[in-house]
N, C-alpha and C positions, 0 to 999 in steps of 0.2 A: 915961583910960587912963596909965600911965607906959609905960616901957621896957624892962620884963621881961615886962610883959603882951604888948607889939606885938610884941617879938623872938619869941615862945611860940607866935605865931597870924601871923606875917608872910609864910611861905611860903603858907601856906592863902588871904591876904588876894592875894598874886601870883598865884595860880591860879584867883581866882575862887570859891573854895569856903567863903567865910563866909555867914553868915546876915546880912542886910542890915544889921541894929545893930551886929554887930562888926565890918562891913565900915566901915561909917560911923565908927564909934570909932579904927579904925587908921589911915584915911587923914587923919583930923584930925590923928592923933597925928605920924605920917608929914610932915603937912604945917609941920609947929611943931619938929619935931625933928632936926638935920641930921644926928646918928649914923643915926639911924633909916633917915632918908631916905637916906643912903648906902647902908644895908643894903639897902633897898627896890629900890634901883638896880641895884646888883650883882645881886640875884636876878631882876629883869627881863632884865638883861644877858643871864643865865644861862640863861633860860628861852628867849630868843629865839634865842640861839647851838644851844639844844637843837632846837627846832623846826626850825633852817633844817638840820639834819642827813639826809641820806637813811637812810630806814629799808632794811636791809638783812635780807634772809632767811636764815636760818642756813642753812648746809650741810647735806646729810643725812648727815654724817659727824657732824655736833652735835648733830643732830634722834634719831640712832640709839643715841649714847654713855647708857650708864647713870650715872645720878647716884650719887655714894657720898657718903654722911654720914657 
């Protein structure tokens, strides 16, 4: 796997959404590539930060507001 291939699937890799074969290839590449490893670690931090945020229910005024497109 090269950097371009890895970067195109790295978010799915971080989220655990890849088939086992693609996950193994991406993991192998990340272990040997400092740039992709830094990107991977950045996404891991981002996902961790998001996971730590409390879930907030929308206010009733937001639920009832029509969506204009």
